[in-house]
C-alpha positions as CSV (number, residue, x, y, z in Angstrom):
1,M,-24.3,9.8,40.9
2,S,-21.8,8.1,38.6
3,L,-20.0,5.0,40.0
4,L,-16.9,3.6,38.4
5,V,-15.2,0.2,39.1
6,V,-11.8,-0.9,37.7
7,G,-10.8,-4.5,38.2
8,S,-10.7,-8.0,36.9
9,V,-13.2,-9.9,34.6
10,A,-12.6,-13.6,34.8
11,L,-13.7,-17.1,34.0
12,D,-13.8,-19.1,37.2
13,T,-13.8,-22.7,38.0
14,V,-15.1,-23.3,41.6
15,E,-15.4,-26.4,43.7
16,T,-17.3,-26.5,47.0
17,P,-18.9,-29.2,49.1
18,H,-22.0,-28.4,47.1
19,G,-20.6,-29.1,43.6
20,R,-18.3,-27.9,40.9
21,V,-18.7,-25.4,38.1
22,E,-16.3,-24.6,35.3
23,G,-15.8,-21.4,33.2
24,I,-18.4,-19.3,35.0
25,L,-18.4,-15.5,34.9
26,G,-16.4,-14.0,37.7
27,G,-13.8,-11.4,38.6
28,S,-13.7,-8.6,41.2
29,A,-15.1,-5.9,38.9
30,V,-18.0,-8.1,37.7
31,Y,-19.2,-9.1,41.2
32,F,-18.8,-5.5,42.4
33,A,-20.7,-4.1,39.4
34,Y,-23.5,-6.6,39.4
35,A,-24.2,-6.1,43.1
36,A,-24.0,-2.3,42.9
37,S,-26.2,-2.2,39.8
38,Y,-29.2,-2.9,42.0
39,L,-28.7,0.5,43.6
40,A,-27.0,2.8,41.0
41,P,-25.7,2.8,37.4
42,V,-22.2,1.4,37.1
43,R,-19.3,2.0,34.7
44,L,-16.9,-1.0,34.4
45,V,-13.3,-0.9,33.2
46,G,-11.6,-4.2,32.6
47,V,-10.2,-6.5,29.9
48,V,-11.1,-9.8,28.4
49,G,-9.7,-12.1,25.8
50,E,-11.1,-13.2,22.5
51,D,-12.4,-16.4,24.2
52,F,-14.8,-14.4,26.4
53,P,-18.3,-15.7,25.7
54,D,-20.8,-13.3,24.1
55,E,-23.5,-14.6,26.4
56,Y,-21.6,-13.3,29.5
57,L,-21.3,-9.9,27.9
58,R,-25.0,-9.8,27.3
59,F,-25.6,-11.0,30.8
60,V,-23.6,-8.1,32.3
61,R,-25.2,-5.5,30.0
62,A,-28.7,-6.7,30.9
63,R,-28.1,-5.0,34.3
64,N,-27.5,-1.2,34.7
65,I,-23.8,-1.6,33.8
66,D,-22.0,0.4,31.1
67,T,-19.3,-1.8,29.5
68,T,-17.8,0.9,27.3
69,G,-14.6,0.5,29.3
70,L,-14.4,-3.3,28.9
71,V,-11.8,-3.9,26.2
72,V,-11.2,-7.1,24.2
73,R,-7.5,-8.0,23.6
74,R,-6.0,-10.8,21.6
75,G,-5.4,-13.8,23.8
76,R,-7.2,-15.6,26.7
77,T,-9.3,-14.2,29.5
78,F,-8.1,-14.2,33.1
79,R,-8.9,-17.6,34.6
80,W,-9.0,-18.5,38.3
81,S,-9.7,-22.0,39.8
82,G,-10.3,-22.4,43.5
83,R,-11.6,-24.9,46.0
84,Y,-13.5,-24.5,49.3
85,Q,-13.7,-27.2,51.9
86,G,-15.2,-27.6,55.4
87,D,-16.7,-24.4,56.6
88,M,-15.7,-22.7,53.3
89,N,-14.2,-19.7,55.1
90,A,-11.2,-19.6,52.8
91,A,-10.5,-20.5,49.2
92,E,-7.6,-22.7,48.2
93,T,-6.4,-21.3,44.9
94,V,-5.7,-24.2,42.5
95,T,-4.6,-22.2,39.4
96,V,-4.3,-18.6,38.3
97,D,-3.8,-17.7,34.7
98,L,-3.7,-13.9,34.4
99,N,-3.5,-14.0,30.5
100,V,-4.6,-10.6,29.1
101,F,-5.2,-9.2,32.5
102,G,-1.5,-9.6,33.4
103,E,-0.5,-6.9,30.9
104,F,-3.6,-4.7,31.3
105,V,-2.9,-1.0,31.8
106,P,-6.4,0.6,32.4
107,V,-7.3,3.6,30.3
108,I,-10.4,5.4,31.6
109,P,-12.7,6.4,28.7
110,D,-13.3,10.1,28.4
111,T,-17.0,9.6,29.2
112,Y,-16.0,8.0,32.5
113,R,-13.5,10.5,33.8
114,E,-16.1,12.7,35.6
115,S,-17.2,9.7,37.7
116,Q,-17.7,10.9,41.3
117,F,-17.5,7.5,43.0
118,V,-14.6,5.3,42.2
119,F,-13.7,1.8,43.4
120,L,-10.3,0.4,42.7
121,A,-10.7,-3.3,42.9
122,N,-7.9,-5.6,44.0
123,G,-4.9,-5.3,41.6
124,S,-1.4,-3.8,41.3
125,P,-1.2,-0.7,43.5
126,A,0.9,1.0,40.9
127,L,-1.9,0.6,38.4
128,Q,-4.5,1.6,40.9
129,R,-2.6,4.9,41.4
130,H,-2.5,5.2,37.6
131,V,-6.2,5.0,37.5
132,L,-6.6,7.5,40.3
133,R,-4.7,10.1,38.3
134,Q,-7.2,9.7,35.5
135,V,-10.2,10.7,37.7
136,P,-8.9,13.8,39.6
137,G,-12.3,15.2,40.2
138,A,-13.8,12.1,41.9
139,A,-15.7,12.9,45.1
140,F,-15.1,9.6,46.9
141,T,-12.4,7.1,46.0
142,V,-11.9,3.6,47.6
143,T,-9.1,1.1,47.2
144,D,-9.1,-2.7,47.8
145,T,-5.9,-4.8,48.1
146,M,-4.6,-8.2,49.1
147,N,-1.7,-9.8,51.0
148,H,0.5,-10.2,47.9
149,W,0.6,-6.4,47.3
150,I,1.0,-5.6,51.0
151,R,4.0,-7.8,51.2
152,D,5.6,-7.0,47.8
153,A,4.6,-3.3,47.2
154,R,4.0,-1.9,50.7
155,A,5.0,1.6,49.8
156,E,2.5,1.8,46.9
157,V,-0.2,0.4,49.1
158,E,0.5,2.9,51.9
159,A,0.4,5.7,49.3
160,L,-3.0,4.5,48.2
161,V,-4.3,4.6,51.7
162,R,-3.2,8.2,52.0
163,E,-4.5,9.2,48.5
164,T,-7.9,7.6,48.6
165,D,-10.8,8.3,50.9
166,A,-11.4,4.7,52.1
167,T,-9.6,1.4,52.3
168,F,-11.3,-2.0,52.2
169,V,-9.3,-5.0,53.5
170,N,-10.1,-8.4,55.0
171,D,-9.0,-9.3,58.5
172,G,-5.8,-11.0,57.5
173,E,-4.8,-8.1,55.2
174,A,-5.6,-5.6,58.0
175,R,-3.2,-7.4,60.4
176,L,-0.5,-7.7,57.8
177,L,-0.8,-4.0,56.8
178,T,-0.7,-2.6,60.3
179,G,1.2,-5.3,62.3
180,E,-1.7,-5.3,64.8
181,A,-3.3,-8.6,65.8
182,N,-6.4,-6.8,67.3
183,L,-8.7,-5.7,64.6
184,V,-9.9,-2.6,66.4
185,R,-6.3,-1.4,66.8
186,A,-5.7,-2.4,63.1
187,G,-8.6,-0.2,61.9
188,Q,-7.4,2.7,64.0
189,R,-3.9,2.3,62.6
190,I,-5.3,2.5,59.0
191,L,-7.1,5.7,59.9
192,A,-3.8,7.0,61.3
193,M,-2.1,6.1,58.1
194,G,-4.2,8.7,56.3
195,A,-7.5,7.0,55.4
196,K,-10.7,8.8,56.2
197,Y,-12.6,5.5,56.5
198,A,-11.5,1.9,56.8
199,I,-13.7,-1.2,56.4
200,I,-12.4,-4.6,57.6
201,K,-14.2,-7.6,56.2
202,K,-14.4,-10.6,58.4
203,G,-16.2,-13.1,56.2
204,E,-18.9,-15.1,58.0
205,H,-18.2,-12.9,61.0
206,G,-19.3,-9.7,59.3
207,A,-17.4,-6.4,59.0
208,L,-16.1,-3.4,60.9
209,L,-16.4,0.2,59.9
210,F,-13.9,2.7,61.2
211,A,-14.6,6.4,61.0
212,E,-13.8,9.5,63.1
213,H,-12.0,7.3,65.5
214,R,-15.0,5.2,66.1
215,C,-15.7,1.5,65.3
216,Y,-19.0,0.2,64.2
217,A,-19.6,-3.6,64.1
218,Y,-21.9,-5.4,61.7
219,P,-22.6,-9.1,61.9
220,A,-23.0,-11.1,58.8
221,Y,-26.6,-11.7,57.7
222,P,-27.5,-15.2,59.0
223,T,-28.2,-17.4,55.9
224,A,-28.5,-21.2,56.0
225,E,-27.8,-21.5,52.3
226,V,-24.1,-21.1,51.7
227,K,-23.0,-22.7,48.4
228,D,-20.2,-20.6,47.1
229,P,-18.4,-17.7,48.9
230,T,-16.6,-16.5,45.8
231,G,-17.2,-12.8,45.2
232,A,-18.9,-12.1,48.5
233,G,-16.3,-9.5,49.4
234,D,-16.6,-7.7,46.1
235,S,-20.4,-7.9,46.3
236,F,-20.2,-6.4,49.7
237,A,-18.1,-3.5,48.4
238,G,-20.6,-3.1,45.5
239,G,-23.5,-2.8,47.9
240,V,-21.6,-0.2,50.0
241,M,-20.6,1.9,47.0
242,G,-23.8,1.5,45.2
243,H,-25.8,2.9,48.1
244,L,-23.4,5.8,48.5
245,A,-23.6,6.6,44.8
246,R,-27.4,6.4,45.0
247,V,-27.7,8.9,47.8
248,G,-24.9,11.1,46.4
249,K,-23.1,11.9,49.6
250,V,-20.7,10.3,52.1
251,N,-20.9,10.9,55.8
252,I,-21.1,8.6,58.8
253,T,-24.9,8.2,58.5
254,T,-24.8,7.2,54.8
255,L,-21.8,5.0,55.3
256,R,-23.6,3.1,58.1
257,Q,-26.6,2.7,55.9
258,A,-24.4,1.5,53.1
259,M,-22.9,-1.2,55.3
260,L,-26.4,-2.7,55.5
261,Y,-26.7,-3.0,51.7
262,G,-23.2,-4.4,51.4
263,T,-23.8,-7.1,54.0
264,V,-27.2,-8.1,52.5
265,L,-25.9,-8.2,48.9
266,A,-23.0,-10.4,50.0
267,S,-25.5,-12.7,51.8
268,F,-27.4,-13.2,48.5
269,T,-24.2,-13.9,46.5
270,V,-23.1,-16.9,48.7
271,E,-26.5,-18.7,48.2
272,D,-25.6,-20.1,44.8
273,F,-22.6,-20.5,42.5
274,G,-21.1,-17.4,40.8
275,L,-23.6,-14.7,40.0
276,N,-26.6,-17.1,39.8
277,R,-28.4,-15.9,43.0
278,L,-27.8,-12.2,42.2
279,A,-29.2,-12.7,38.8
280,R,-32.5,-14.0,40.3
281,L,-32.6,-11.2,42.9
282,T,-35.3,-8.6,42.8
283,V,-35.3,-5.1,44.3
284,A,-38.2,-6.1,46.5
285,E,-36.2,-9.1,47.9
286,L,-33.2,-6.9,48.5
287,E,-35.1,-4.2,50.4
288,A,-37.0,-6.8,52.4
289,R,-33.8,-8.4,53.6
290,V,-32.2,-5.0,54.3
291,S,-35.3,-4.1,56.5
292,E,-35.0,-7.5,58.3
293,Y,-31.3,-7.0,58.8
294,R,-31.8,-3.5,60.1
295,D,-34.4,-4.8,62.6
296,M,-31.8,-7.4,63.8
297,L,-29.4,-4.6,64.7
298,L,-31.9,-2.5,66.8
299,V,-32.1,-3.2,70.5
300,S,-35.0,-1.8,72.5
301,H,-34.2,0.0,75.8
302,E,-36.6,0.0,78.7
303,G,-39.5,2.4,77.9
304,G,-39.6,1.3,74.2
305,A,-36.9,3.6,72.8
306,Q,-34.6,1.9,70.2
307,A,-30.8,2.3,70.2
308,S,-28.9,2.8,67.0
309,M,-26.3,0.2,65.8
310,G,-23.7,-0.1,68.5
311,R,-20.0,0.6,68.3
312,G,-17.4,-1.9,69.0
313,G,-15.9,-5.0,67.5
314,G,-13.7,-7.9,68.2
315,G,-10.2,-8.7,67.3
């Protein structure tokens, strides 16, 4: 089914212990769309400046990504520069230049307005709600946010939690949003705020899925090749939403399956700078790693029966 993402398209400069790259393709909508495109067609809404390289546009379109909603405005493309050190668990933002993205008010093309699955990537919650009103018939809507918006626009963020079907946050954002130090209690609080589902991302420690007052814990896929964590969270979200759009329905079973794809796609993203590893990915590689990851999560009982993925999670 149709999958829509609205978010940033950026030119990134990234430095990690493994090297430095300048002006590479990035942005929340791009990482999301590229990951999701391995599972379902994606419609992308965003904005770039006149300096956006044609080669990057061709690169995105080479995947199953419709860029009708990507508009070009006079000015410069959103640029982000960040640095990772040590265990690379967190980025140090060096510079942020919003440029044309800073004044962007998304208008959903008519051909996109019947989209059934909608992901509102991190951005102003007022604009996210503006987008939501343009897709009133969507079957499953998801919002992502960040600490800045939780602190400065809490009422709008809380409204989005109530108005969308699922909320994606990282562990720090979950604690800030709910006031709970323990992540299990934080996830339960997000459900109590009105979300049907909540997903808390924990970086190298995996993710937690909250649904129907239950918590399902997913470890990160163990990869020895971590070169650049940029975009891992958005790739994870793309994998989750891509699978749901592919199967065309949302319930606890399809969501738990979707968590596998999100986790695995994020594990590929971190293996190289930017989108380089995802660009080399094949469907066969993806499915093989998902199968391997699924096997990791199965525990045999005495007598040979296998248990499904366990509930629980840390704080």
